[in-house]
C-alpha positions, 0 to 999 in steps of 0.5 A: 530451537524455534526461530521467531519470524520477523514481524512485518506491517504493511496495508492500505487505506480503504477508499476504494478498491485495490488495483494492478498498481497494489499488485506489483507494488506490495500485494505480491510480496505480501503473498511472499512475506506470509510464507516467512514473517509474521504479517500483520496487514492493516485495514487503514479506515482512520488513516483514510479519514485524514483526507475523507472525513467529510465522506465516511460512508467512501471510507467505510463501505470500501473496507470490505472492497479492500479485504475481498482483494486481499483474499482473492489475491491469495492472502492467507488470513491463517498467516496473515492478521487481517486487521481493522485500523478503527477497532484497535484503541491503542492505536489512538493512544499511542498515537496521543502519547507519541505526539508529545514526543515530536514537535509541529515544525517537524511535522511539517518538515516531512519531505512526504507531508510536505508534499502531500499537502502540496498536491491536496492544495491544503494551504494552511488548512490542513487537517490536523489529523493529516499532519500528525500522521506522521505519528499515528504510522509509527504507532501503527507501527510500533503497536506491533513491534514490527520491524520491517515495513514495506513502503514506496521510496516517497515514504521512507522519511515517514520510516526515519520519524517512526525512528526518531519517536522510537529513540525518543521514548525508550531515551525517556523510558532508559529501556528499550521497550519499542524496535527500530524499524527497517523500511523495505522499498521494492524494486518496482516502482510505482506503476504510471496511470494508463494515461501515462500522465501520474502515477496509478490513482484510484482517486485519478481514475487513470487505474486498472482495478483487480476486479476489472471485467475483460472489457475493462482490461481491453479498453483500459490498454487500448487507450493506455499511453505510448509515444504520440510521435510513433504515427507509422510502424516503421518509425523509431518509437521511444520506450522511456514514458511508454506505459505499455513498456512500463507495464510489461516490465512489470508483468510480463515474465519474459524479460528477454523478450521484453527487452528484444521488443523494447530494441525494435521498437526503437529501431522501428518496425513494432507497431503499437498494437502489437505490443498493446495486444501481447500486454492485454493477454498478460493482464487477461490471465493475470486477473481472470483468476483474481475476479473469479475468487473475488465474486466467489467471496463476495456471495460470502461477505459473513466470512469476509466479516469473520475474517476482518474481526477475527483478525482484528482479535488478535492483533488487539491483543497484542497491540493493547499488550505493546501500550501496557509495555510503553506506558509502564516504561514511561512511568505513566500512573498505574491504577 
């Protein structure tokens, strides 16, 4: 008797090509998830509009870019359903339905949303779509009846709110029509930007893209923040806050060697360039096959479009069925 695989939903906003922070934070895990989970990978173009409605071209033009990155790192469209958010109408229908089960004050209290509002300096000029994002994400997750969602620790409050909505829907329907979801938080935290001043971000211009050229990689590593007080090789250096060591922790598979380098750096006698040369070699080896595969795929964008279309068609059948389940359970009028 075969066992049903656990359902997992993940995805990315289509606001630009993906970077190595995405690789270590999520893409690498997705390659494993697709082997033992029923995985859905959402190209979140509708969500991207919540703070990019004045630049829709940016959002739409990056759908193929993000899909290319997925395929280039090894996401298998046979094992993972890659689908486009804006072409799944049940997501919008469920979002609208769920907004009747959550208050404005609860949306505003969500720590993730509150922090994002502050970071974007919205003040009271908050796009309604942005404020309502927790309900929209709940719709995304529950439409696939996912029970697992990988998120950063800063996103955990969104999963908590999804489960609040699920419990209210189930209580109103007097039947468990939707499953609750578990947040899976990766062991590796967010990768800092190459300048050491913030998390790696496309919008902040401190990211190293998966499609970076060898020259781009070399230039990025050379400008990486280390320890400003480590002026001479013989000086003791600080490991904490040192971007090069953060990247070595994330990408260097010889963990014992990294720990020995940290001890030597703290004691003195290890130059920054030695560390940077080691890191550059690792990143060149990592990104070379990804870049090669991406360039190959970019010559046949028709194939990439077909992957998205076929995945979206498959996802539409699933999400439409969930909407029917929920609306019937709640007793909406049927015609």
